[in-house]
N, CA, C and O atoms as a Tripos MOL2 file, in Angstrom:
@<TRIPOS>MOLECULE
protein
  200   199    50     0     0
PROTEIN
NO_CHARGES

@<TRIPOS>ATOM
      1 N          -4.9170    1.1460  -11.0270 N.3       1 MET1
      2 CA         -4.1480    0.3570  -10.2060 C.3       1 MET1
      3 C          -4.6180   -1.1230  -10.1510 C.2       1 MET1
      4 O          -5.7840   -1.3050   -9.7980 O.2       1 MET1
      5 N          -3.8980   -2.1400  -10.4400 N.am      2 THR2
      6 CA         -4.2270   -3.5380  -10.4210 C.3       2 THR2
      7 C          -3.5020   -4.1980   -9.2320 C.2       2 THR2
      8 O          -2.3120   -4.0030   -8.9820 O.2       2 THR2
      9 N          -4.3280   -5.0030   -8.5150 N.am      3 ILE3
     10 CA         -3.7870   -5.7140   -7.3610 C.3       3 ILE3
     11 C          -4.1460   -7.1880   -7.5370 C.2       3 ILE3
     12 O          -5.3060   -7.4950   -7.8110 O.2       3 ILE3
     13 N          -3.1560   -8.1460   -7.3820 N.am      4 ASN4
     14 CA         -3.3380   -9.5740   -7.4170 C.3       4 ASN4
     15 C          -3.8430   -9.9310   -5.9880 C.2       4 ASN4
     16 O          -3.0570  -10.1680   -5.0710 O.2       4 ASN4
     17 N          -5.1860   -9.9570   -5.8470 N.am      5 VAL5
     18 CA         -5.8730  -10.2670   -4.6270 C.3       5 VAL5
     19 C          -5.4790  -11.6340   -3.9240 C.2       5 VAL5
     20 O          -5.3830  -11.7460   -2.7020 O.2       5 VAL5
     21 N          -5.2690  -12.6270   -4.8010 N.am      6 GLU6
     22 CA         -4.8620  -13.9960   -4.3350 C.3       6 GLU6
     23 C          -3.4610  -13.9860   -3.6970 C.2       6 GLU6
     24 O          -3.2720  -14.5790   -2.6350 O.2       6 GLU6
     25 N          -2.5120  -13.3460   -4.3050 N.am      7 VAL7
     26 CA         -1.2330  -13.1900   -3.8460 C.3       7 VAL7
     27 C          -1.2170  -12.3870   -2.4450 C.2       7 VAL7
     28 O          -0.5710  -12.7700   -1.4700 O.2       7 VAL7
     29 N          -1.9790  -11.2720   -2.4730 N.am      8 LEU8
     30 CA         -2.1310  -10.4500   -1.3690 C.3       8 LEU8
     31 C          -2.6580  -11.1950   -0.1570 C.2       8 LEU8
     32 O          -2.1180  -11.0790    0.9430 O.2       8 LEU8
     33 N          -3.7200  -11.9610   -0.3710 N.am      9 ILE9
     34 CA         -4.2440  -12.7760    0.6710 C.3       9 ILE9
     35 C          -3.2030  -13.7960    1.1980 C.2       9 ILE9
     36 O          -3.0260  -13.9330    2.4090 O.2       9 ILE9
     37 N          -2.5470  -14.4780    0.3130 N.am     10 ASN10
     38 CA         -1.4610  -15.3520    0.7200 C.3      10 ASN10
     39 C          -0.3440  -14.7030    1.5650 C.2      10 ASN10
     40 O           0.4500  -15.3550    2.2440 O.2      10 ASN10
     41 N          -0.3550  -13.2940    1.4560 N.am     11 SER11
     42 CA          0.7230  -12.5970    2.2380 C.3      11 SER11
     43 C           0.2240  -12.1800    3.5090 C.2      11 SER11
     44 O           0.9680  -11.5420    4.2540 O.2      11 SER11
     45 N          -0.9880  -12.4710    3.8630 N.am     12 LEU12
     46 CA         -1.4630  -12.1070    5.3280 C.3      12 LEU12
     47 C          -0.4250  -12.6500    6.3550 C.2      12 LEU12
     48 O           0.0950  -13.7640    6.2870 O.2      12 LEU12
     49 N          -0.2140  -11.7950    7.2280 N.am     13 GLY13
     50 CA          0.6930  -12.2410    8.4030 C.3      13 GLY13
     51 C           2.1500  -11.3940    8.1860 C.2      13 GLY13
     52 O           2.9450  -11.1170    9.0840 O.2      13 GLY13
     53 N           2.2660  -11.0980    6.9090 N.am     14 LYS14
     54 CA          3.6130  -10.2210    6.7300 C.3      14 LYS14
     55 C           3.3450   -8.8470    7.0970 C.2      14 LYS14
     56 O           2.1750   -8.4980    7.2530 O.2      14 LYS14
     57 N           4.3680   -7.9680    7.2630 N.am     15 THR15
     58 CA          4.2720   -6.6230    7.5950 C.3      15 THR15
     59 C           3.8950   -5.8100    6.3820 C.2      15 THR15
     60 O           4.0710   -6.2740    5.2560 O.2      15 THR15
     61 N           3.3450   -4.5290    6.5880 N.am     16 TYR16
     62 CA          3.0010   -3.8030    5.4960 C.3      16 TYR16
     63 C           4.3260   -3.5360    4.6230 C.2      16 TYR16
     64 O           4.2580   -3.5360    3.3940 O.2      16 TYR16
     65 N           5.5210   -3.3100    5.2980 N.am     17 LYS17
     66 CA          6.6610   -3.0490    4.5250 C.3      17 LYS17
     67 C           7.0660   -4.1080    3.7150 C.2      17 LYS17
     68 O           7.5950   -3.8820    2.6260 O.2      17 LYS17
     69 N           6.8560   -5.3640    4.1690 N.am     18 GLU18
     70 CA          7.2680   -6.5910    3.3220 C.3      18 GLU18
     71 C           6.3680   -6.7230    2.1780 C.2      18 GLU18
     72 O           6.8350   -7.1930    1.1410 O.2      18 GLU18
     73 N           5.0950   -6.3600    2.2280 N.am     19 ILE19
     74 CA          4.1520   -6.4740    1.1600 C.3      19 ILE19
     75 C           4.4370   -5.4250    0.1810 C.2      19 ILE19
     76 O           4.4060   -5.6900   -1.0210 O.2      19 ILE19
     77 N           4.7210   -4.2130    0.6240 N.am     20 PHE20
     78 CA          5.0060   -2.9920   -0.1490 C.3      20 PHE20
     79 C           6.2490   -3.2810   -0.9590 C.2      20 PHE20
     80 O           6.2280   -3.1430   -2.1820 O.2      20 PHE20
     81 N           7.4250   -3.7130   -0.2550 N.am     21 ASP21
     82 CA          8.6200   -4.0340   -0.9110 C.3      21 ASP21
     83 C           8.5560   -5.0690   -1.9700 C.2      21 ASP21
     84 O           9.3460   -5.0480   -2.9140 O.2      21 ASP21
     85 N           7.6110   -5.9990   -1.8370 N.am     22 GLU22
     86 CA          7.4720   -7.1490   -2.7920 C.3      22 GLU22
     87 C           6.6180   -6.5410   -4.0080 C.2      22 GLU22
     88 O           6.4160   -7.2720   -4.9780 O.2      22 GLU22
     89 N           6.1600   -5.3710   -3.9970 N.am     23 GLY23
     90 CA          5.4890   -4.7630   -5.0660 C.3      23 GLY23
     91 C           4.0360   -5.1870   -5.1910 C.2      23 GLY23
     92 O           3.4210   -4.9940   -6.2390 O.2      23 GLY23
     93 N           3.4970   -5.7480   -4.1540 N.am     24 LEU24
     94 CA          2.1340   -6.2490   -4.1800 C.3      24 LEU24
     95 C           1.0340   -5.0760   -4.0500 C.2      24 LEU24
     96 O          -0.1370   -5.2080   -4.4040 O.2      24 LEU24
     97 N           1.5330   -4.0280   -3.5470 N.am     25 ILE25
     98 CA          0.8210   -2.9030   -3.4210 C.3      25 ILE25
     99 C           1.3660   -1.7250   -4.2680 C.2      25 ILE25
    100 O           2.2580   -1.0140   -3.8030 O.2      25 ILE25
    101 N           0.8720   -1.5130   -5.4520 N.am     26 PRO26
    102 CA          1.5620   -0.7510   -6.4290 C.3      26 PRO26
    103 C           1.4240    0.8730   -6.2390 C.2      26 PRO26
    104 O           1.0780    1.6010   -7.1690 O.2      26 PRO26
    105 N           1.7150    1.3250   -5.0020 N.am     27 TYR27
    106 CA          1.7510    2.7360   -4.7890 C.3      27 TYR27
    107 C           3.0830    3.2660   -5.4340 C.2      27 TYR27
    108 O           4.0970    2.5680   -5.4530 O.2      27 TYR27
    109 N           3.0320    4.5480   -5.9690 N.am     28 LYS28
    110 CA          4.1960    5.1940   -6.4030 C.3      28 LYS28
    111 C           4.9630    5.8570   -5.1340 C.2      28 LYS28
    112 O           6.1870    5.9540   -5.0410 O.2      28 LYS28
    113 N           3.9780    6.3100   -4.1400 N.am     29 THR29
    114 CA          4.4390    6.9460   -3.0070 C.3      29 THR29
    115 C           3.9720    6.1990   -1.8630 C.2      29 THR29
    116 O           2.8610    5.7010   -2.0460 O.2      29 THR29
    117 N           4.4900    5.9760   -0.7480 N.am     30 LYS30
    118 CA          4.1340    5.2610    0.4290 C.3      30 LYS30
    119 C           3.1650    6.1320    1.1950 C.2      30 LYS30
    120 O           3.4960    7.2870    1.4670 O.2      30 LYS30
    121 N           2.0090    5.6620    1.5540 N.am     31 PRO31
    122 CA          1.0530    6.4350    2.4420 C.3      31 PRO31
    123 C           1.8660    6.8070    3.6640 C.2      31 PRO31
    124 O           2.7230    6.1010    4.1970 O.2      31 PRO31
    125 N           1.4490    8.0950    4.0560 N.am     32 ALA32
    126 CA          2.0860    8.7870    5.1670 C.3      32 ALA32
    127 C           1.0360    8.6640    6.4600 C.2      32 ALA32
    128 O          -0.1720    8.8250    6.2840 O.2      32 ALA32
    129 N           1.5190    8.4070    7.5930 N.am     33 GLY33
    130 CA          0.6990    8.4590    8.7650 C.3      33 GLY33
    131 C           1.5000    7.7390    9.9050 C.2      33 GLY33
    132 O           2.6220    7.2860    9.6770 O.2      33 GLY33
    133 N           0.9600    7.6500   11.0230 N.am     34 PHE34
    134 CA          1.6490    7.1620   12.1220 C.3      34 PHE34
    135 C           0.7990    5.7390   12.6730 C.2      34 PHE34
    136 O          -0.4000    5.5150   12.5020 O.2      34 PHE34
    137 N           1.7050    4.9460   13.3140 N.am     35 SER35
    138 CA          1.0830    3.6510   13.7980 C.3      35 SER35
    139 C          -0.0810    3.9810   14.7120 C.2      35 SER35
    140 O          -0.0040    4.8010   15.6270 O.2      35 SER35
    141 N          -1.2390    3.2370   14.3800 N.am     36 GLY36
    142 CA         -2.3940    3.4940   15.3300 C.3      36 GLY36
    143 C          -3.2120    4.5700   14.8340 C.2      36 GLY36
    144 O          -4.3060    4.7260   15.3760 O.2      36 GLY36
    145 N          -2.8490    5.3940   13.8330 N.am     37 ASP37
    146 CA         -3.6540    6.4970   13.3530 C.3      37 ASP37
    147 C          -4.8570    5.8760   12.6080 C.2      37 ASP37
    148 O          -4.6900    4.8380   11.9680 O.2      37 ASP37
    149 N          -6.0950    6.4930   12.6720 N.am     38 GLU38
    150 CA         -7.1620    6.1130   12.0050 C.3      38 GLU38
    151 C          -7.1010    6.4850   10.4270 C.2      38 GLU38
    152 O          -7.6890    5.8710    9.5360 O.2      38 GLU38
    153 N          -6.3120    7.5560   10.2780 N.am     39 VAL39
    154 CA         -6.2080    8.1020    8.8890 C.3      39 VAL39
    155 C          -4.8530    8.0770    8.4040 C.2      39 VAL39
    156 O          -3.9310    8.3520    9.1720 O.2      39 VAL39
    157 N          -4.6180    7.7340    7.0450 N.am     40 VAL40
    158 CA         -3.2730    7.8480    6.4510 C.3      40 VAL40
    159 C          -3.4050    8.7010    5.2120 C.2      40 VAL40
    160 O          -4.4980    8.7810    4.6530 O.2      40 VAL40
    161 N          -2.3780    9.3220    4.7690 N.am     41 CYS41
    162 CA         -2.6140   10.2840    3.6100 C.3      41 CYS41
    163 C          -1.7180    9.6330    2.4590 C.2      41 CYS41
    164 O          -0.6620    9.0190    2.6110 O.2      41 CYS41
    165 N          -2.3300    9.8890    1.3860 N.am     42 LEU42
    166 CA         -1.6930    9.4720    0.0390 C.3      42 LEU42
    167 C          -1.7800   10.5850   -0.9420 C.2      42 LEU42
    168 O          -2.8640   11.1340   -1.1400 O.2      42 LEU42
    169 N          -0.6250   10.9750   -1.6110 N.am     43 ASP43
    170 CA         -0.6020   11.9230   -2.5020 C.3      43 ASP43
    171 C          -1.3400   11.4480   -3.8470 C.2      43 ASP43
    172 O          -0.6850   10.7940   -4.6600 O.2      43 ASP43
    173 N          -2.4990   11.7140   -4.0690 N.am     44 MET44
    174 CA         -3.3020   11.2490   -5.1460 C.3      44 MET44
    175 C          -2.7220   11.7570   -6.5110 C.2      44 MET44
    176 O          -2.7240   11.0080   -7.4870 O.2      44 MET44
    177 N          -2.2500   12.9680   -6.5740 N.am     45 VAL45
    178 CA         -1.6870   13.5420   -7.8490 C.3      45 VAL45
    179 C          -0.5580   12.7110   -8.3030 C.2      45 VAL45
    180 O          -0.4050   12.4570   -9.4980 O.2      45 VAL45
    181 N           0.3340   12.2290   -7.2760 N.am     46 LYS46
    182 CA          1.5060   11.4480   -7.6310 C.3      46 LYS46
    183 C           1.0780   10.1160   -8.1760 C.2      46 LYS46
    184 O           1.7210    9.5410   -9.0540 O.2      46 LYS46
    185 N          -0.0110    9.6390   -7.6420 N.am     47 GLU47
    186 CA         -0.5520    8.3370   -7.9370 C.3      47 GLU47
    187 C          -1.3390    8.3530   -9.2770 C.2      47 GLU47
    188 O          -1.7960    7.3050   -9.7340 O.2      47 GLU47
    189 N          -1.4910    9.5280   -9.8940 N.am     48 GLY48
    190 CA         -2.1040    9.6440  -11.1920 C.3      48 GLY48
    191 C          -3.6320    9.8180  -11.1510 C.2      48 GLY48
    192 O          -4.3420    9.6550  -12.1430 O.2      48 GLY48
    193 N          -4.1040   10.1730   -9.8900 N.am     49 VAL49
    194 CA         -5.5730   10.4960   -9.6910 C.3      49 VAL49
    195 C          -5.6790   11.9370   -9.4480 C.2      49 VAL49
    196 O          -5.0490   12.4970   -8.5520 O.2      49 VAL49
    197 N          -6.5150   12.5610  -10.2870 N.am     50 GLY50
    198 CA         -6.4980   13.9690   -9.9130 C.3      50 GLY50
    199 C          -7.1440   14.7640  -10.8120 C.2      50 GLY50
    200 O          -7.2100   15.9790  -10.6250 O.2      50 GLY50
@<TRIPOS>BOND
     1     1     2 1
     2     2     3 1
     3     3     4 2
     4     3     5 am
     5     5     6 1
     6     6     7 1
     7     7     8 2
     8     7     9 am
     9     9    10 1
    10    10    11 1
    11    11    12 2
    12    11    13 am
    13    13    14 1
    14    14    15 1
    15    15    16 2
    16    15    17 am
    17    17    18 1
    18    18    19 1
    19    19    20 2
    20    19    21 am
    21    21    22 1
    22    22    23 1
    23    23    24 2
    24    23    25 am
    25    25    26 1
    26    26    27 1
    27    27    28 2
    28    27    29 am
    29    29    30 1
    30    30    31 1
    31    31    32 2
    32    31    33 am
    33    33    34 1
    34    34    35 1
    35    35    36 2
    36    35    37 am
    37    37    38 1
    38    38    39 1
    39    39    40 2
    40    39    41 am
    41    41    42 1
    42    42    43 1
    43    43    44 2
    44    43    45 am
    45    45    46 1
    46    46    47 1
    47    47    48 2
    48    47    49 am
    49    49    50 1
    50    50    51 1
    51    51    52 2
    52    51    53 am
    53    53    54 1
    54    54    55 1
    55    55    56 2
    56    55    57 am
    57    57    58 1
    58    58    59 1
    59    59    60 2
    60    59    61 am
    61    61    62 1
    62    62    63 1
    63    63    64 2
    64    63    65 am
    65    65    66 1
    66    66    67 1
    67    67    68 2
    68    67    69 am
    69    69    70 1
    70    70    71 1
    71    71    72 2
    72    71    73 am
    73    73    74 1
    74    74    75 1
    75    75    76 2
    76    75    77 am
    77    77    78 1
    78    78    79 1
    79    79    80 2
    80    79    81 am
    81    81    82 1
    82    82    83 1
    83    83    84 2
    84    83    85 am
    85    85    86 1
    86    86    87 1
    87    87    88 2
    88    87    89 am
    89    89    90 1
    90    90    91 1
    91    91    92 2
    92    91    93 am
    93    93    94 1
    94    94    95 1
    95    95    96 2
    96    95    97 am
    97    97    98 1
    98    98    99 1
    99    99   100 2
   100    99   101 am
   101   101   102 1
   102   102   103 1
   103   103   104 2
   104   103   105 am
   105   105   106 1
   106   106   107 1
   107   107   108 2
   108   107   109 am
   109   109   110 1
   110   110   111 1
   111   111   112 2
   112   111   113 am
   113   113   114 1
   114   114   115 1
   115   115   116 2
   116   115   117 am
   117   117   118 1
   118   118   119 1
   119   119   120 2
   120   119   121 am
   121   121   122 1
   122   122   123 1
   123   123   124 2
   124   123   125 am
   125   125   126 1
   126   126   127 1
   127   127   128 2
   128   127   129 am
   129   129   130 1
   130   130   131 1
   131   131   132 2
   132   131   133 am
   133   133   134 1
   134   134   135 1
   135   135   136 2
   136   135   137 am
   137   137   138 1
   138   138   139 1
   139   139   140 2
   140   139   141 am
   141   141   142 1
   142   142   143 1
   143   143   144 2
   144   143   145 am
   145   145   146 1
   146   146   147 1
   147   147   148 2
   148   147   149 am
   149   149   150 1
   150   150   151 1
   151   151   152 2
   152   151   153 am
   153   153   154 1
   154   154   155 1
   155   155   156 2
   156   155   157 am
   157   157   158 1
   158   158   159 1
   159   159   160 2
   160   159   161 am
   161   161   162 1
   162   162   163 1
   163   163   164 2
   164   163   165 am
   165   165   166 1
   166   166   167 1
   167   167   168 2
   168   167   169 am
   169   169   170 1
   170   170   171 1
   171   171   172 2
   172   171   173 am
   173   173   174 1
   174   174   175 1
   175   175   176 2
   176   175   177 am
   177   177   178 1
   178   178   179 1
   179   179   180 2
   180   179   181 am
   181   181   182 1
   182   182   183 1
   183   183   184 2
   184   183   185 am
   185   185   186 1
   186   186   187 1
   187   187   188 2
   188   187   189 am
   189   189   190 1
   190   190   191 1
   191   191   192 2
   192   191   193 am
   193   193   194 1
   194   194   195 1
   195   195   196 2
   196   195   197 am
   197   197   198 1
   198   198   199 1
   199   199   200 2
@<TRIPOS>SUBSTRUCTURE
     1 MET1         2 RESIDUE 1 A MET
     2 THR2         6 RESIDUE 1 A THR
     3 ILE3        10 RESIDUE 1 A ILE
     4 ASN4        14 RESIDUE 1 A ASN
     5 VAL5        18 RESIDUE 1 A VAL
     6 GLU6        22 RESIDUE 1 A GLU
     7 VAL7        26 RESIDUE 1 A VAL
     8 LEU8        30 RESIDUE 1 A LEU
     9 ILE9        34 RESIDUE 1 A ILE
    10 ASN10       38 RESIDUE 1 A ASN
    11 SER11       42 RESIDUE 1 A SER
    12 LEU12       46 RESIDUE 1 A LEU
    13 GLY13       50 RESIDUE 1 A GLY
    14 LYS14       54 RESIDUE 1 A LYS
    15 THR15       58 RESIDUE 1 A THR
    16 TYR16       62 RESIDUE 1 A TYR
    17 LYS17       66 RESIDUE 1 A LYS
    18 GLU18       70 RESIDUE 1 A GLU
    19 ILE19       74 RESIDUE 1 A ILE
    20 PHE20       78 RESIDUE 1 A PHE
    21 ASP21       82 RESIDUE 1 A ASP
    22 GLU22       86 RESIDUE 1 A GLU
    23 GLY23       90 RESIDUE 1 A GLY
    24 LEU24       94 RESIDUE 1 A LEU
    25 ILE25       98 RESIDUE 1 A ILE
    26 PRO26      102 RESIDUE 1 A PRO
    27 TYR27      106 RESIDUE 1 A TYR
    28 LYS28      110 RESIDUE 1 A LYS
    29 THR29      114 RESIDUE 1 A THR
    30 LYS30      118 RESIDUE 1 A LYS
    31 PRO31      122 RESIDUE 1 A PRO
    32 ALA32      126 RESIDUE 1 A ALA
    33 GLY33      130 RESIDUE 1 A GLY
    34 PHE34      134 RESIDUE 1 A PHE
    35 SER35      138 RESIDUE 1 A SER
    36 GLY36      142 RESIDUE 1 A GLY
    37 ASP37      146 RESIDUE 1 A ASP
    38 GLU38      150 RESIDUE 1 A GLU
    39 VAL39      154 RESIDUE 1 A VAL
    40 VAL40      158 RESIDUE 1 A VAL
    41 CYS41      162 RESIDUE 1 A CYS
    42 LEU42      166 RESIDUE 1 A LEU
    43 ASP43      170 RESIDUE 1 A ASP
    44 MET44      174 RESIDUE 1 A MET
    45 VAL45      178 RESIDUE 1 A VAL
    46 LYS46      182 RESIDUE 1 A LYS
    47 GLU47      186 RESIDUE 1 A GLU
    48 GLY48      190 RESIDUE 1 A GLY
    49 VAL49      194 RESIDUE 1 A VAL
    50 GLY50      198 RESIDUE 1 A GLY
């Protein structure tokens, strides 16, 4: 997974959905969890890790 940190830093203040929709976070599946949760889940097999 490659992330352009400079562009991501310049996106501070945007919502997670805006950043995700712009493709700055290259997940194949969106992490699952609820607002305020300390833990979110990501299907690592679908992400190619496993």
